[in-house]
N, C-alpha and C positions, 0 to 999 in steps of 0.2 A: 592678886594675892601677888604675884610676884612683885608686882611696886610695891606694894608695901613693904615689901618682904627687903628690898631695896636691890635688885636683881634686875637690872635694865633690860639683858640679852635674855631673859628668858618675860623678860614683860614684852619685848619687841615680838619675839618666836611667838606669843602670844597672838597677839596682836596681827600679825602674817598671817593665824591658821585662820581666824576669824575673815580676812582680808579673801583669803580664798576661800571658803564657807560660805561666808555671807558679806561682797563686796558693799552691799549700803549701811552696814550695821559700822563700819569704820569711818564712816560722815558722821556720824550721831556727836552730837557735843562731849559727852561725857568721854568717849574714845579718843576723840580731838584734842579734849586737854591733856587725855592723858602720854594722847603720843606727843602734845607739845612739852610737856614734861621731861620726855627721855631726849629732845630734841635741847631743849634750851638748858638742862642737868647738867647738873657736874661728870658722869660718866660719859664716856665714851660709848655711843650703841652703831658700827657700824652699819650702814644704809637708811638708819633712822630720817633722815637730809630727801631722799629720795623716797621714802615712804611719808613722808609728811608733805609734800610737794604732791605726790600722788591723791593723797584724800584728801587733801586740802586743810588739812592740818599748821601747812607752812603759810607765813602771811608774809608780807613783801618779798 
């Protein structure tokens, strides 16, 4: 929902909560795509690069 509303910080906060509760879930393709959208999107989201690397969404 937060991603659809364009709120990158809230989206990232939700992803971190998912990682905390069920770490395997953030490696699913849909959540990796969401992480990539935040990483490569126009808005700056502090901590997203480290999160992407940790969860396998960062390539290269």
